[in-house]
N, CA, C and O atoms as CSV, one atom per row, in Angstrom:
chain,resi,resn,atom,element,x,y,z
A,1,UNK,N,N,-0.807,25.577,-16.299
A,1,UNK,CA,C,-0.258,25.382,-14.806
A,1,UNK,C,C,-0.928,24.090,-14.167
A,1,UNK,O,O,-0.296,23.104,-13.790
A,2,UNK,N,N,-2.179,24.235,-14.110
A,2,UNK,CA,C,-3.073,23.014,-13.595
A,2,UNK,C,C,-2.396,21.715,-14.220
A,2,UNK,O,O,-1.861,20.857,-13.518
A,3,UNK,N,N,-2.468,21.657,-15.549
A,3,UNK,CA,C,-2.402,20.626,-16.347
A,3,UNK,C,C,-1.091,19.952,-15.906
A,3,UNK,O,O,-1.002,18.735,-15.743
A,4,UNK,N,N,-0.116,20.787,-15.731
A,4,UNK,CA,C,1.363,20.276,-15.233
A,4,UNK,C,C,1.288,19.573,-14.042
A,4,UNK,O,O,1.894,18.507,-13.935
A,5,UNK,N,N,0.511,20.103,-12.970
A,5,UNK,CA,C,0.547,19.741,-11.518
A,5,UNK,C,C,-0.231,18.378,-11.714
A,5,UNK,O,O,0.255,17.439,-11.084
A,6,UNK,N,N,-1.428,18.081,-12.525
A,6,UNK,CA,C,-1.959,16.944,-12.597
A,6,UNK,C,C,-1.309,16.021,-13.110
A,6,UNK,O,O,-1.456,14.898,-12.629
A,7,UNK,N,N,-0.478,16.196,-14.138
A,7,UNK,CA,C,0.485,15.349,-14.882
A,7,UNK,C,C,1.565,14.870,-13.720
A,7,UNK,O,O,1.904,13.688,-13.662
A,8,UNK,N,N,1.979,15.656,-12.989
A,8,UNK,CA,C,3.149,15.437,-12.016
A,8,UNK,C,C,2.565,14.636,-10.978
A,8,UNK,O,O,3.277,13.788,-10.440
A,9,UNK,N,N,1.310,14.788,-10.600
A,9,UNK,CA,C,0.689,13.880,-9.529
A,9,UNK,C,C,0.411,12.320,-10.094
A,9,UNK,O,O,0.517,11.315,-9.392
A,10,UNK,N,N,0.061,12.335,-11.411
A,10,UNK,CA,C,-0.179,11.200,-12.057
A,10,UNK,C,C,1.129,10.359,-12.175
A,10,UNK,O,O,1.092,9.154,-11.928
A,11,UNK,N,N,2.197,10.931,-12.522
A,11,UNK,CA,C,3.429,10.250,-12.781
A,11,UNK,C,C,3.847,9.656,-11.444
A,11,UNK,O,O,4.326,8.527,-11.342
A,12,UNK,N,N,3.625,10.525,-10.373
A,12,UNK,CA,C,4.044,10.053,-9.060
A,12,UNK,C,C,3.160,8.986,-8.529
A,12,UNK,O,O,3.625,8.166,-7.737
A,13,UNK,N,N,1.943,8.937,-8.898
A,13,UNK,CA,C,1.098,7.863,-8.365
A,13,UNK,C,C,1.529,6.677,-9.114
A,13,UNK,O,O,1.680,5.675,-8.416
A,14,UNK,N,N,1.764,6.552,-10.366
A,14,UNK,CA,C,2.129,5.401,-11.271
A,14,UNK,C,C,3.532,4.878,-10.686
A,14,UNK,O,O,3.691,3.665,-10.548
A,15,UNK,N,N,4.494,5.729,-10.361
A,15,UNK,CA,C,5.792,5.425,-10.018
A,15,UNK,C,C,5.713,4.734,-8.626
A,15,UNK,O,O,6.475,3.806,-8.352
A,16,UNK,N,N,4.760,5.209,-7.731
A,16,UNK,CA,C,4.648,4.710,-6.427
A,16,UNK,C,C,3.923,3.396,-6.528
A,16,UNK,O,O,4.401,2.493,-5.841
A,17,UNK,N,N,2.858,3.111,-7.254
A,17,UNK,CA,C,2.142,1.926,-7.491
A,17,UNK,C,C,3.343,0.856,-8.161
A,17,UNK,O,O,3.220,-0.323,-7.828
A,18,UNK,N,N,4.122,1.093,-8.787
A,18,UNK,CA,C,5.153,0.318,-9.451
A,18,UNK,C,C,6.062,-0.307,-8.259
A,18,UNK,O,O,6.369,-1.499,-8.233
A,19,UNK,N,N,6.414,0.535,-7.384
A,19,UNK,CA,C,7.259,0.202,-6.313
A,19,UNK,C,C,6.517,-0.707,-5.232
A,19,UNK,O,O,7.123,-1.509,-4.522
A,20,UNK,N,N,5.278,-0.515,-5.188
A,20,UNK,CA,C,4.351,-1.604,-4.193
A,20,UNK,C,C,4.486,-2.756,-4.631
A,20,UNK,O,O,4.326,-3.101,-5.802
A,21,UNK,N,N,4.859,-3.588,-3.508
A,21,UNK,CA,C,4.937,-5.040,-3.719
A,21,UNK,C,C,3.702,-5.773,-4.117
A,21,UNK,O,O,2.622,-5.473,-3.609
A,22,UNK,N,N,3.813,-6.717,-4.998
A,22,UNK,CA,C,2.678,-7.676,-5.236
A,22,UNK,C,C,2.652,-8.659,-4.147
A,22,UNK,O,O,3.669,-9.233,-3.755
A,23,UNK,N,N,1.464,-8.851,-3.658
A,23,UNK,CA,C,1.208,-9.865,-2.561
A,23,UNK,C,C,0.640,-11.312,-2.998
A,23,UNK,O,O,-0.262,-11.495,-3.815
A,24,UNK,N,N,1.303,-12.234,-2.336
A,24,UNK,CA,C,0.665,-13.681,-2.542
A,24,UNK,C,C,0.547,-14.302,-1.480
A,24,UNK,O,O,1.453,-14.237,-0.650
A,25,UNK,N,N,-0.592,-15.052,-1.247
A,25,UNK,CA,C,-0.738,-15.748,-0.046
A,25,UNK,C,C,-0.646,-17.312,-0.366
A,25,UNK,O,O,-1.381,-17.773,-1.240
A,26,UNK,N,N,0.127,-18.025,0.234
A,26,UNK,CA,C,0.416,-19.490,0.006
A,26,UNK,C,C,0.058,-20.235,1.209
A,26,UNK,O,O,0.103,-19.654,2.293
A,27,UNK,N,N,-0.263,-21.354,1.142
A,27,UNK,CA,C,-0.500,-22.464,2.214
A,27,UNK,C,C,0.452,-23.812,2.012
A,27,UNK,O,O,0.482,-24.345,0.903
A,28,UNK,N,N,1.093,-24.253,2.922
A,28,UNK,CA,C,1.718,-25.423,2.719
A,28,UNK,C,C,0.902,-26.349,3.292
A,28,UNK,O,O,0.611,-26.160,4.473
A,29,UNK,N,N,0.414,-27.416,2.672
A,29,UNK,CA,C,-0.574,-28.444,2.957
A,29,UNK,C,C,0.104,-29.642,2.640
A,29,UNK,O,O,1.222,-29.650,2.125
A,30,UNK,N,N,-0.607,-30.761,2.963
A,30,UNK,CA,C,-0.290,-32.082,2.567
A,30,UNK,C,C,-0.061,-32.290,1.167
A,30,UNK,O,O,0.526,-33.314,0.818
A,31,UNK,N,N,-0.500,-31.341,0.210
A,31,UNK,CA,C,-0.406,-31.310,-1.182
A,31,UNK,C,C,0.838,-30.495,-1.599
A,31,UNK,O,O,1.143,-30.460,-2.791
A,32,UNK,N,N,1.523,-29.882,-0.736
A,32,UNK,CA,C,2.620,-29.035,-0.879
A,32,UNK,C,C,2.259,-27.508,-0.900
A,32,UNK,O,O,1.378,-26.984,-0.219
A,33,UNK,N,N,3.042,-26.919,-1.748
A,33,UNK,CA,C,2.685,-25.210,-1.638
A,33,UNK,C,C,1.467,-25.108,-2.559
A,33,UNK,O,O,1.431,-25.596,-3.688
A,34,UNK,N,N,0.466,-24.425,-1.971
A,34,UNK,CA,C,-0.786,-24.176,-2.583
A,34,UNK,C,C,-1.049,-22.614,-2.658
A,34,UNK,O,O,-1.126,-22.040,-1.572
A,35,UNK,N,N,-1.201,-21.829,-3.858
A,35,UNK,CA,C,-0.764,-22.418,-5.172
A,35,UNK,C,C,0.676,-22.472,-5.559
A,35,UNK,O,O,1.462,-21.638,-5.108
A,36,UNK,N,N,1.030,-23.352,-6.321
A,36,UNK,CA,C,2.535,-23.587,-6.517
A,36,UNK,C,C,2.825,-22.893,-7.673
A,36,UNK,O,O,4.042,-22.791,-7.824
A,37,UNK,N,N,2.023,-22.259,-8.749
A,37,UNK,CA,C,2.442,-21.559,-9.644
A,37,UNK,C,C,2.009,-20.109,-9.734
A,37,UNK,O,O,0.869,-19.801,-9.386
A,38,UNK,N,N,2.920,-19.150,-10.214
A,38,UNK,CA,C,2.494,-17.626,-9.913
A,38,UNK,C,C,2.848,-17.083,-11.257
A,38,UNK,O,O,3.816,-17.525,-11.878
A,39,UNK,N,N,2.084,-16.135,-11.717
A,39,UNK,CA,C,2.451,-15.223,-12.825
A,39,UNK,C,C,2.910,-14.105,-12.079
A,39,UNK,O,O,2.182,-13.585,-11.233
A,40,UNK,N,N,4.257,-13.616,-12.361
A,40,UNK,CA,C,4.636,-12.536,-11.564
A,40,UNK,C,C,5.270,-11.527,-12.506
A,40,UNK,O,O,5.901,-11.912,-13.491
A,41,UNK,N,N,5.107,-10.206,-12.211
A,41,UNK,CA,C,5.384,-9.190,-13.083
A,41,UNK,C,C,6.819,-8.733,-12.803
A,41,UNK,O,O,7.181,-8.462,-11.658
A,42,UNK,N,N,7.716,-8.642,-13.976
A,42,UNK,CA,C,8.980,-8.347,-13.806
A,42,UNK,C,C,9.241,-7.051,-13.251
A,42,UNK,O,O,8.368,-6.249,-13.583
A,43,UNK,N,N,10.234,-6.515,-12.443
A,43,UNK,CA,C,10.459,-5.391,-11.971
A,43,UNK,C,C,9.636,-4.986,-10.762
A,43,UNK,O,O,9.946,-3.893,-10.288
A,44,UNK,N,N,8.630,-5.658,-10.153
A,44,UNK,CA,C,7.742,-5.290,-9.088
A,44,UNK,C,C,8.277,-6.284,-7.818
A,44,UNK,O,O,8.223,-7.509,-7.921
A,45,UNK,N,N,8.748,-5.672,-6.729
A,45,UNK,CA,C,9.001,-6.293,-5.651
A,45,UNK,C,C,7.733,-7.270,-5.076
A,45,UNK,O,O,6.570,-6.933,-5.298
A,46,UNK,N,N,8.034,-8.432,-4.365
A,46,UNK,CA,C,7.230,-9.445,-3.985
A,46,UNK,C,C,7.013,-9.612,-2.577
A,46,UNK,O,O,7.976,-9.489,-1.820
A,47,UNK,N,N,5.861,-9.879,-2.124
A,47,UNK,CA,C,5.619,-10.254,-0.568
A,47,UNK,C,C,4.953,-11.440,-0.932
A,47,UNK,O,O,4.049,-11.553,-1.759
A,48,UNK,N,N,5.609,-12.532,-0.070
A,48,UNK,CA,C,4.769,-13.876,0.363
A,48,UNK,C,C,4.421,-13.808,1.583
A,48,UNK,O,O,5.193,-13.392,2.447
A,49,UNK,N,N,3.232,-14.198,1.828
A,49,UNK,CA,C,2.563,-14.719,3.111
A,49,UNK,C,C,2.403,-16.089,2.989
A,49,UNK,O,O,1.623,-16.541,2.151
A,50,UNK,N,N,3.160,-16.931,3.853
A,50,UNK,CA,C,3.211,-18.294,3.861
A,50,UNK,C,C,2.627,-18.858,5.235
A,50,UNK,O,O,2.893,-18.407,6.348
A,51,UNK,N,N,1.865,-19.823,4.977
A,51,UNK,CA,C,1.500,-20.323,6.458
A,51,UNK,C,C,1.681,-21.962,6.169
A,51,UNK,O,O,1.119,-22.501,5.215
A,52,UNK,N,N,2.488,-22.649,7.061
A,52,UNK,CA,C,2.444,-24.109,6.883
A,52,UNK,C,C,1.548,-24.597,7.840
A,52,UNK,O,O,1.627,-24.339,9.041
A,53,UNK,N,N,0.551,-25.420,7.227
A,53,UNK,CA,C,-0.467,-26.075,8.031
A,53,UNK,C,C,-0.428,-27.589,8.182
A,53,UNK,O,O,-1.410,-28.269,8.481
A,54,UNK,N,N,0.882,-28.088,7.932
A,54,UNK,CA,C,0.939,-29.648,8.128
A,54,UNK,C,C,2.371,-29.788,8.467
A,54,UNK,O,O,3.260,-29.024,8.093
A,55,UNK,N,N,2.506,-30.802,9.187
A,55,UNK,CA,C,3.666,-31.564,9.507
A,55,UNK,C,C,4.143,-32.672,8.770
A,55,UNK,O,O,5.244,-33.175,8.993
A,56,UNK,N,N,3.141,-33.187,7.655
A,56,UNK,CA,C,3.471,-34.448,6.959
A,56,UNK,C,C,4.073,-34.262,5.762
A,56,UNK,O,O,4.007,-35.160,4.923
A,57,UNK,N,N,4.825,-32.946,5.466
A,57,UNK,CA,C,5.742,-33.063,4.281
A,57,UNK,C,C,7.073,-32.564,4.786
A,57,UNK,O,O,7.255,-32.412,5.994
A,58,UNK,N,N,8.122,-32.274,3.782
A,58,UNK,CA,C,9.411,-31.713,3.945
A,58,UNK,C,C,9.509,-30.285,3.855
A,58,UNK,O,O,10.550,-29.649,4.022
A,59,UNK,N,N,8.228,-29.742,3.547
A,59,UNK,CA,C,8.215,-28.352,3.233
A,59,UNK,C,C,8.086,-27.452,4.469
A,59,UNK,O,O,7.085,-26.804,4.773
A,60,UNK,N,N,9.214,-27.506,5.117
A,60,UNK,CA,C,9.276,-26.725,6.618
A,60,UNK,C,C,10.145,-25.382,6.317
A,60,UNK,O,O,10.299,-24.599,7.253
A,61,UNK,N,N,10.709,-25.088,5.078
A,61,UNK,CA,C,11.448,-23.989,4.810
A,61,UNK,C,C,10.892,-23.525,3.451
A,61,UNK,O,O,10.314,-24.358,2.752
A,62,UNK,N,N,11.030,-22.205,3.012
A,62,UNK,CA,C,10.665,-21.814,1.786
A,62,UNK,C,C,12.031,-21.324,1.138
A,62,UNK,O,O,12.716,-20.444,1.659
A,63,UNK,N,N,12.376,-21.987,-0.075
A,63,UNK,CA,C,13.720,-21.610,-0.524
A,63,UNK,C,C,13.585,-21.138,-2.054
A,63,UNK,O,O,12.730,-21.621,-2.797
A,64,UNK,N,N,14.372,-20.291,-2.406
A,64,UNK,CA,C,14.470,-19.710,-3.670
A,64,UNK,C,C,15.911,-19.771,-4.083
A,64,UNK,O,O,16.602,-18.758,-3.970
A,65,UNK,N,N,16.431,-20.928,-4.571
A,65,UNK,CA,C,17.839,-21.036,-4.698
A,65,UNK,C,C,18.524,-19.958,-5.638
A,65,UNK,O,O,19.691,-19.655,-5.390
A,66,UNK,N,N,17.922,-19.413,-6.611
A,66,UNK,CA,C,18.463,-18.530,-7.538
A,66,UNK,C,C,18.474,-17.119,-6.830
A,66,UNK,O,O,19.106,-16.181,-7.314
A,67,UNK,N,N,17.832,-17.024,-5.800
A,67,UNK,CA,C,17.900,-15.750,-5.131
A,67,UNK,C,C,18.787,-15.982,-3.656
A,67,UNK,O,O,18.902,-15.071,-2.836
A,68,UNK,N,N,19.324,-17.204,-3.485
A,68,UNK,CA,C,19.957,-17.355,-2.238
A,68,UNK,C,C,19.085,-17.170,-1.033
A,68,UNK,O,O,19.541,-16.810,0.053
A,69,UNK,N,N,17.676,-17.454,-1.276
A,69,UNK,CA,C,16.671,-17.121,-0.087
A,69,UNK,C,C,16.282,-18.589,0.715
A,69,UNK,O,O,15.936,-19.573,0.062
A,70,UNK,N,N,16.368,-18.608,2.003
A,70,UNK,CA,C,15.939,-19.655,2.680
A,70,UNK,C,C,15.378,-19.199,3.998
A,70,UNK,O,O,16.051,-18.510,4.765
A,71,UNK,N,N,14.083,-19.597,4.280
A,71,UNK,CA,C,13.350,-18.927,5.380
A,71,UNK,C,C,12.395,-20.210,6.088
A,71,UNK,O,O,11.588,-20.946,5.520
A,72,UNK,N,N,12.735,-20.186,7.282
A,72,UNK,CA,C,11.788,-21.401,8.082
A,72,UNK,C,C,10.477,-21.221,8.028
A,72,UNK,O,O,10.030,-20.074,8.009
A,73,UNK,N,N,9.844,-22.059,8.003
A,73,UNK,CA,C,8.213,-21.921,8.156
A,73,UNK,C,C,8.012,-22.722,9.435
A,73,UNK,O,O,8.246,-23.931,9.435
A,74,UNK,N,N,7.560,-22.052,10.587
A,74,UNK,CA,C,6.972,-22.706,11.559
A,74,UNK,C,C,5.617,-23.082,11.349
A,74,UNK,O,O,4.907,-22.439,10.575
A,75,UNK,N,N,5.137,-24.227,12.072
A,75,UNK,CA,C,3.802,-24.622,11.920
A,75,UNK,C,C,2.737,-23.735,12.416
A,75,UNK,O,O,2.792,-23.317,13.573
A,76,UNK,N,N,1.722,-23.402,11.584
A,76,UNK,CA,C,0.548,-22.707,11.901
A,76,UNK,C,C,0.921,-21.276,12.169
A,76,UNK,O,O,0.153,-20.617,12.869
A,77,UNK,N,N,2.002,-20.723,11.697
A,77,UNK,CA,C,2.279,-19.300,11.798
A,77,UNK,C,C,2.360,-18.571,10.465
A,77,UNK,O,O,2.913,-19.153,9.531
A,78,UNK,N,N,1.912,-17.483,10.309
A,78,UNK,CA,C,2.112,-16.894,8.952
A,78,UNK,C,C,3.460,-16.313,8.951
A,78,UNK,O,O,3.897,-15.701,9.926
A,79,UNK,N,N,4.145,-16.502,7.834
A,79,UNK,CA,C,5.474,-15.767,7.679
A,79,UNK,C,C,5.616,-14.895,6.346
A,79,UNK,O,O,5.506,-15.351,5.208
A,80,UNK,N,N,5.842,-13.746,6.633
A,80,UNK,CA,C,5.915,-12.746,5.607
A,80,UNK,C,C,7.462,-12.690,5.014
A,80,UNK,O,O,8.495,-12.553,5.670
A,81,UNK,N,N,7.343,-12.811,3.833
A,81,UNK,CA,C,8.828,-12.860,3.152
A,81,UNK,C,C,8.809,-11.803,1.979
A,81,UNK,O,O,8.004,-11.921,1.055
A,82,UNK,N,N,9.604,-10.895,2.034
A,82,UNK,CA,C,9.836,-9.807,0.990
A,82,UNK,C,C,10.914,-10.164,0.160
A,82,UNK,O,O,11.950,-10.659,0.604
A,83,UNK,N,N,10.714,-9.937,-0.993
A,83,UNK,CA,C,11.630,-10.260,-2.109
A,83,UNK,C,C,11.878,-9.036,-3.003
A,83,UNK,O,O,10.999,-8.175,-3.035
A,84,UNK,N,N,12.929,-8.888,-3.690
A,84,UNK,CA,C,13.172,-7.760,-4.552
A,84,UNK,C,C,12.547,-8.313,-5.875
A,84,UNK,O,O,12.114,-9.446,-6.087
A,85,UNK,N,N,12.604,-7.287,-6.672
A,85,UNK,CA,C,11.859,-7.481,-8.050
A,85,UNK,C,C,12.888,-8.741,-8.867
A,85,UNK,O,O,14.102,-8.894,-8.730
A,86,UNK,N,N,12.103,-9.395,-9.577
A,86,UNK,CA,C,12.913,-10.532,-10.338
A,86,UNK,C,C,12.930,-10.173,-11.753
A,86,UNK,O,O,12.043,-9.453,-12.213
A,87,UNK,N,N,13.939,-10.654,-12.519
A,87,UNK,CA,C,14.193,-10.384,-13.821
A,87,UNK,C,C,13.099,-11.528,-14.710
A,87,UNK,O,O,12.573,-12.502,-14.174
A,88,UNK,N,N,12.954,-11.200,-15.917
A,88,UNK,CA,C,12.036,-12.191,-16.545
A,88,UNK,C,C,12.500,-13.512,-16.661
A,88,UNK,O,O,13.706,-13.738,-16.758
A,89,UNK,N,N,11.553,-14.521,-16.660
A,89,UNK,CA,C,12.135,-15.844,-16.663
A,89,UNK,C,C,11.317,-16.772,-15.701
A,89,UNK,O,O,10.311,-16.368,-15.118
A,90,UNK,N,N,11.836,-18.094,-15.568
A,90,UNK,CA,C,11.260,-19.022,-14.534
A,90,UNK,C,C,12.107,-19.061,-13.334
A,90,UNK,O,O,13.317,-19.272,-13.404
A,91,UNK,N,N,11.478,-18.860,-12.235
A,91,UNK,CA,C,12.046,-18.987,-10.905
A,91,UNK,C,C,11.567,-20.082,-10.169
A,91,UNK,O,O,10.342,-20.117,-10.052
A,92,UNK,N,N,12.230,-21.014,-9.624
A,92,UNK,CA,C,11.921,-22.143,-8.988
A,92,UNK,C,C,11.801,-21.765,-7.653
A,92,UNK,O,O,12.598,-20.908,-7.272
A,93,UNK,N,N,10.812,-22.298,-6.670
A,93,UNK,CA,C,10.921,-22.170,-5.355
A,93,UNK,C,C,10.477,-23.631,-4.465
A,93,UNK,O,O,9.820,-24.469,-5.084
A,94,UNK,N,N,10.739,-23.826,-3.439
A,94,UNK,CA,C,10.266,-24.973,-2.773
A,94,UNK,C,C,10.946,-25.380,-1.500
A,94,UNK,O,O,11.521,-24.472,-0.900
A,95,UNK,N,N,10.980,-26.485,-1.023
A,95,UNK,CA,C,11.354,-27.012,0.198
A,95,UNK,C,C,12.788,-27.030,0.123
A,95,UNK,O,O,13.307,-26.766,-0.962
A,96,UNK,N,N,13.589,-27.335,1.233
A,96,UNK,CA,C,15.037,-27.294,1.167
A,96,UNK,C,C,15.561,-28.743,0.846
A,96,UNK,O,O,16.774,-28.949,0.877
A,97,UNK,N,N,14.793,-29.621,0.578
A,97,UNK,CA,C,15.411,-30.897,0.053
A,97,UNK,C,C,15.403,-30.916,-1.429
A,97,UNK,O,O,14.701,-31.663,-2.111
A,98,UNK,N,N,16.200,-30.076,-1.850
A,98,UNK,CA,C,16.459,-30.057,-3.352
A,98,UNK,C,C,15.001,-29.878,-4.011
A,98,UNK,O,O,14.619,-30.664,-4.878
A,99,UNK,N,N,14.285,-28.919,-3.607
A,99,UNK,CA,C,12.982,-28.401,-4.059
A,99,UNK,C,C,12.072,-29.714,-4.526
A,99,UNK,O,O,11.379,-29.684,-5.543
A,100,UNK,N,N,12.169,-30.888,-3.635
A,100,UNK,CA,C,11.247,-32.023,-3.873
A,100,UNK,C,C,9.884,-31.494,-3.859
A,100,UNK,O,O,9.154,-31.917,-4.756
A,101,UNK,N,N,9.368,-30.621,-2.992
A,101,UNK,CA,C,8.222,-29.981,-3.141
A,101,UNK,C,C,8.281,-28.508,-3.326
A,101,UNK,O,O,8.793,-27.753,-2.500
A,102,UNK,N,N,7.720,-28.118,-4.473
A,102,UNK,CA,C,7.927,-26.892,-4.808
A,102,UNK,C,C,6.953,-26.292,-5.887
A,102,UNK,O,O,5.848,-26.801,-6.075
A,103,UNK,N,N,7.347,-25.308,-6.520
A,103,UNK,CA,C,6.570,-24.579,-7.730
A,103,UNK,C,C,7.496,-23.636,-8.516
A,103,UNK,O,O,8.723,-23.637,-8.422
A,104,UNK,N,N,6.848,-22.929,-9.210
A,104,UNK,CA,C,7.406,-21.947,-10.216
A,104,UNK,C,C,6.816,-20.614,-10.301
A,104,UNK,O,O,5.597,-20.516,-10.441
A,105,UNK,N,N,7.558,-19.577,-10.229
A,105,UNK,CA,C,7.182,-18.124,-10.509
A,105,UNK,C,C,7.604,-17.871,-11.965
A,105,UNK,O,O,8.782,-17.893,-12.324
A,106,UNK,N,N,6.549,-17.627,-12.787
A,106,UNK,CA,C,6.674,-17.408,-14.217
A,106,UNK,C,C,6.745,-15.813,-14.143
A,106,UNK,O,O,5.721,-15.173,-13.899
A,107,UNK,N,N,8.022,-15.157,-14.367
A,107,UNK,CA,C,8.164,-13.892,-14.279
A,107,UNK,C,C,7.993,-13.164,-15.725
A,107,UNK,O,O,8.751,-13.494,-16.637
A,108,UNK,N,N,7.187,-12.364,-15.892
A,108,UNK,CA,C,6.782,-11.795,-17.347
A,108,UNK,C,C,7.046,-10.326,-17.408
A,108,UNK,O,O,6.803,-9.698,-18.439
């Protein structure tokens, strides 16, 4: 009986950990999004914490066209963006100017 309870607790913990979002901290600088490339696990929700630290670029929004996501990035304020889990593949993100400044999420 104890073995069954331990196994149930372990399965619940693993299921909870899989639903916990993966967190990424990003800065928008004169160089663009830093970092600009991420390895992301498929099937896991995402949380981005993005702070725009410059006015010198067009990266005043965070867009993910394939997800129809567009979020304003006010200067010097952290913005928390929650995203659903992504399927495997390459997902591009960037500024609103046709991803002139951007990066890639490699979903594996």
